[in-house]
C-alpha positions as CSV (number, residue, x, y, z in Angstrom):
1,X,108.2,121.9,81.1
2,X,108.1,121.0,77.9
3,X,104.8,118.6,76.5
4,X,107.4,116.3,75.4
5,X,109.0,115.9,79.0
6,X,105.8,116.0,81.0
7,X,104.5,113.4,79.2
8,X,107.6,111.5,79.9
9,X,107.4,112.3,83.6
10,X,103.5,111.0,83.6
11,X,104.6,107.5,82.0
12,X,107.4,107.7,84.1
13,X,105.3,108.2,87.4
14,X,102.7,106.1,85.9
15,X,105.1,102.9,85.3
16,X,106.4,103.3,89.0
17,X,103.0,103.9,90.6
18,X,101.7,100.5,88.3
19,X,104.9,98.4,89.8
20,X,104.0,99.3,93.6
21,X,100.5,99.6,93.6
22,X,99.5,95.9,94.5
23,X,100.7,96.4,97.9
24,X,97.8,98.4,98.7
25,X,96.0,95.7,98.6
26,X,97.8,94.1,101.3
27,X,95.2,93.1,104.2
28,X,96.7,93.7,107.4
29,X,94.5,93.2,110.6
30,X,95.0,96.0,112.5
31,X,95.4,93.7,116.2
32,X,98.0,91.8,114.2
33,X,100.2,94.9,113.0
34,X,102.4,95.3,116.0
35,X,103.6,91.2,115.6
36,X,105.0,92.5,112.2
37,X,109.0,93.9,111.9
38,X,109.8,94.4,108.5
39,X,108.0,93.1,104.9
40,X,110.4,93.6,102.3
41,X,110.2,92.9,98.3
42,X,112.0,93.0,95.2
43,X,110.4,93.2,91.8
44,X,112.3,92.8,88.3
45,X,110.9,95.0,85.8
46,X,110.8,93.8,82.1
47,X,109.6,95.0,78.5
48,X,108.7,91.8,76.4
49,X,112.2,89.6,77.2
50,X,113.7,92.7,78.1
51,X,114.7,93.5,81.3
52,X,114.5,97.2,82.3
53,X,114.8,97.7,85.8
54,X,114.0,97.2,89.3
55,X,111.9,98.2,92.5
56,X,112.6,97.6,95.9
57,X,110.8,98.4,99.1
58,X,111.0,98.0,103.0
59,X,108.1,98.5,105.2
60,X,109.1,99.1,108.6
61,X,106.0,98.3,111.3
62,X,106.8,99.8,115.2
63,X,102.9,99.4,116.9
64,X,100.6,101.5,114.8
65,X,103.7,103.6,113.5
66,X,105.2,103.6,109.7
67,X,107.5,104.0,107.7
68,X,107.8,102.9,103.7
69,X,110.7,103.1,101.5
70,X,110.8,102.5,97.9
71,X,113.1,103.0,95.5
72,X,113.1,102.2,91.6
73,X,115.3,102.8,88.5
74,X,114.8,101.8,85.1
75,X,116.7,102.0,82.0
76,X,115.5,101.5,78.1
77,X,117.7,101.6,75.4
78,X,115.9,101.7,72.0
79,X,117.1,102.1,68.6
80,X,116.0,105.9,69.0
81,X,117.4,106.9,72.6
82,X,118.3,105.8,76.0
83,X,116.1,106.6,78.6
84,X,117.1,105.9,82.4
85,X,114.9,107.2,85.5
86,X,115.2,106.6,88.7
87,X,112.9,107.0,91.8
88,X,112.6,107.3,95.6
89,X,109.5,107.6,98.2
90,X,109.5,107.4,101.7
91,X,106.3,107.9,103.7
92,X,105.6,107.8,107.4
93,X,102.4,107.7,109.6
94,X,100.6,105.9,112.0
95,X,97.4,103.1,111.5
96,X,94.1,104.2,113.5
97,X,92.0,101.4,113.2
98,X,91.2,101.0,109.9
99,X,92.6,104.1,108.7
100,X,96.1,104.8,107.1
101,X,97.1,108.4,108.3
102,X,100.4,109.8,106.5
103,X,102.6,112.1,108.7
104,X,105.0,112.9,105.8
105,X,106.0,112.1,102.3
106,X,108.9,112.5,100.4
107,X,109.7,112.2,96.1
108,X,112.1,112.6,94.4
109,X,113.0,111.9,90.7
110,X,115.7,111.8,87.7
111,X,114.8,110.9,84.7
112,X,117.3,111.7,82.3
113,X,118.9,114.5,83.6
114,X,115.5,116.3,84.4
115,X,114.6,116.2,88.3
116,X,111.2,116.4,90.4
117,X,110.6,116.9,94.4
118,X,108.4,116.4,96.6
119,X,107.9,117.4,100.4
120,X,104.5,116.8,102.1
121,X,103.4,117.1,105.5
122,X,99.6,115.6,106.2
123,X,97.4,115.8,109.6
124,X,93.9,113.4,109.7
125,X,93.7,113.0,106.3
126,X,94.5,116.7,105.2
127,X,97.1,118.1,103.7
128,X,98.6,121.0,105.6
129,X,102.2,121.8,103.7
130,X,103.2,121.2,100.3
131,X,106.6,121.7,98.4
132,X,106.2,120.6,94.4
133,X,109.2,121.2,92.0
134,X,108.8,122.2,89.4
135,X,105.6,123.6,90.2
136,X,102.5,123.3,87.6
137,X,102.7,125.7,84.6
138,X,98.9,127.6,84.9
139,X,96.9,127.1,81.4
140,X,93.9,127.1,80.8
141,X,92.5,123.7,80.0
142,X,94.3,122.4,83.5
143,X,91.2,120.9,86.0
144,X,91.8,123.0,88.9
145,X,92.5,122.0,92.3
146,X,90.6,122.6,95.2
147,X,90.8,122.1,98.4
148,X,88.4,119.3,98.9
149,X,90.9,117.5,96.7
150,X,93.3,117.6,99.2
151,X,91.4,115.9,102.2
152,X,90.9,112.2,102.7
153,X,93.6,111.4,100.9
154,X,96.4,109.2,101.1
155,X,100.4,109.8,99.8
156,X,101.5,107.3,96.7
157,X,103.4,105.7,99.0
158,X,101.2,105.5,102.4
159,X,98.6,103.9,99.4
160,X,100.4,100.8,99.9
161,X,99.3,99.9,103.0
162,X,95.6,98.9,103.8
163,X,94.3,98.1,107.0
164,X,91.1,96.1,107.2
165,X,88.8,95.0,110.2
166,X,87.9,91.9,108.5
167,X,90.2,88.9,109.9
168,X,93.3,87.3,107.3
169,X,91.2,84.4,106.6
170,X,88.1,86.2,105.2
171,X,87.2,86.3,101.3
172,X,90.1,86.6,99.6
173,X,88.4,88.2,96.5
174,X,87.4,91.3,98.8
175,X,91.3,93.1,98.3
176,X,90.4,94.2,94.8
177,X,87.4,96.0,95.4
178,X,88.4,99.3,96.7
179,X,89.2,102.8,95.3
180,X,92.1,104.2,97.0
181,X,92.1,108.5,96.9
182,X,95.7,109.5,96.5
183,X,97.0,113.3,96.1
184,X,101.2,112.9,94.4
185,X,102.0,117.0,94.6
186,X,100.5,117.5,91.4
187,X,97.5,115.6,90.9
188,X,94.5,114.6,92.4
189,X,93.4,111.3,90.8
190,X,91.9,107.6,91.9
191,X,93.1,104.3,91.7
192,X,89.9,101.9,91.2
193,X,90.5,98.6,91.7
194,X,87.7,95.1,90.9
195,X,88.1,91.5,90.8
196,X,89.4,89.5,87.8
197,X,89.4,86.1,89.2
198,X,91.9,83.8,90.9
199,X,95.0,81.6,89.0
200,X,97.0,79.1,90.3
201,X,100.9,79.7,89.7
202,X,104.3,77.4,89.9
203,X,107.5,79.0,91.3
204,X,110.2,78.5,88.5
205,X,113.1,78.2,91.3
206,X,113.5,76.2,94.0
207,X,111.6,77.4,97.1
208,X,109.9,80.3,95.0
209,X,106.1,80.1,95.8
210,X,103.7,77.9,94.3
211,X,99.8,78.2,94.8
212,X,96.8,80.3,94.1
213,X,96.8,84.0,93.3
214,X,94.4,86.2,93.3
215,X,93.8,88.2,90.3
216,X,92.6,92.3,90.3
217,X,92.4,94.8,87.7
218,X,93.6,98.6,88.0
219,X,92.4,102.0,86.5
220,X,93.9,105.3,87.0
221,X,91.0,108.0,87.0
222,X,92.1,111.4,86.9
223,X,90.3,114.3,89.5
224,X,92.2,117.4,89.5
225,X,95.8,119.0,88.6
226,X,95.7,117.3,85.0
227,X,95.5,118.2,81.8
228,X,92.6,116.3,79.9
229,X,93.6,116.6,76.4
230,X,97.3,115.6,77.0
231,X,98.4,112.2,74.9
232,X,99.9,110.7,78.1
233,X,96.6,111.6,80.5
234,X,94.3,109.9,77.9
235,X,96.7,107.2,77.5
236,X,96.7,106.5,81.5
237,X,93.1,107.2,82.0
238,X,92.1,104.6,78.8
239,X,94.3,101.8,80.1
240,X,92.0,98.5,80.4
241,X,95.4,96.3,80.8
242,X,96.6,97.1,84.3
243,X,97.0,93.9,86.0
244,X,98.4,92.4,89.4
245,X,98.9,89.2,90.9
246,X,98.4,88.8,95.0
247,X,100.0,86.0,96.6
248,X,99.6,85.8,100.0
249,X,102.2,85.3,102.6
250,X,101.4,81.9,105.0
251,X,100.7,82.5,108.5
252,X,100.3,86.5,108.3
253,X,97.8,88.8,107.5
254,X,99.4,90.3,104.3
255,X,99.4,89.1,100.9
256,X,102.3,90.6,98.2
257,X,102.2,91.2,94.5
258,X,103.4,88.3,92.5
259,X,103.3,89.3,89.1
260,X,102.2,93.3,87.4
261,X,101.4,93.7,83.9
262,X,100.8,97.2,82.5
263,X,99.6,97.5,78.8
264,X,101.6,99.9,77.0
265,X,102.2,100.8,73.5
266,X,103.9,97.9,71.4
267,X,103.5,95.4,74.2
268,X,103.5,95.1,78.2
269,X,105.5,95.9,81.0
270,X,105.8,93.4,83.5
271,X,106.9,93.4,87.3
272,X,107.8,90.2,88.8
273,X,108.7,89.3,92.2
274,X,112.3,87.8,93.1
275,X,111.9,88.1,96.6
276,X,109.2,88.8,98.8
277,X,110.0,88.3,102.8
278,X,108.1,89.2,106.0
279,X,110.1,89.4,109.3
280,X,107.8,89.1,112.3
281,X,108.3,89.6,115.9
282,X,107.2,86.0,116.8
283,X,106.9,84.2,113.4
284,X,108.3,84.6,109.9
285,X,107.1,83.3,106.5
286,X,109.1,84.3,103.1
287,X,108.3,83.7,99.2
288,X,111.6,83.6,96.9
């Protein structure tokens, strides 16, 4: 794979991950997971004032079992090139206490005709089988992946679900202070989160959410499988302009993203919730 193509691939995977990352902060009370059937979210992606894509996510809960499906797409037109990317992620597994234990993960992307694919099976936080296409090119400067890098990890989709043993009415700022260990099929990396503050937002449309949101910063920390001197890797690791705003879903143990911003060269990519809906077995809450 050319350096340019790998840089674009990293950039798009990073963009999609940043767009979806806030779901990882949703605090779920393990005792209450069986009460919820479906969580559905839809997001618009913009660069400055230009709309460039969308992301849709669907989480199904059946007792301790979960299934998560995510689909995203971008259409980016500049004076130099037309850039189109799509991504589909699926994961299923089980929630045991405060642990998220994926069983199967699949990823498919298409970036201007260049495709990637991952099929991964896991057990007790460890990767048991993996197929990733294209394979990583063996080069001297790549940080090697050791067996320990494939243990105590979650896939990128399952990283979007967090179970906690604290009550949903606990300290709301705690949802920001965590580090998530992720293996995506090619790389092992951490997502390091930190509390930044509280903001008050006002919905632009009738029925949309208005109230306080929790603001978290996020940092990408490469661990293994990457080439540290590649510009895309260096830029992502040095990026201090990733921020997520989390809105509570009233009457549930969930928080869902209201706004996400990712600083890139030339401006910010902003992901804004157009629809957030949680359908429960016994109760229902929505943010439109």
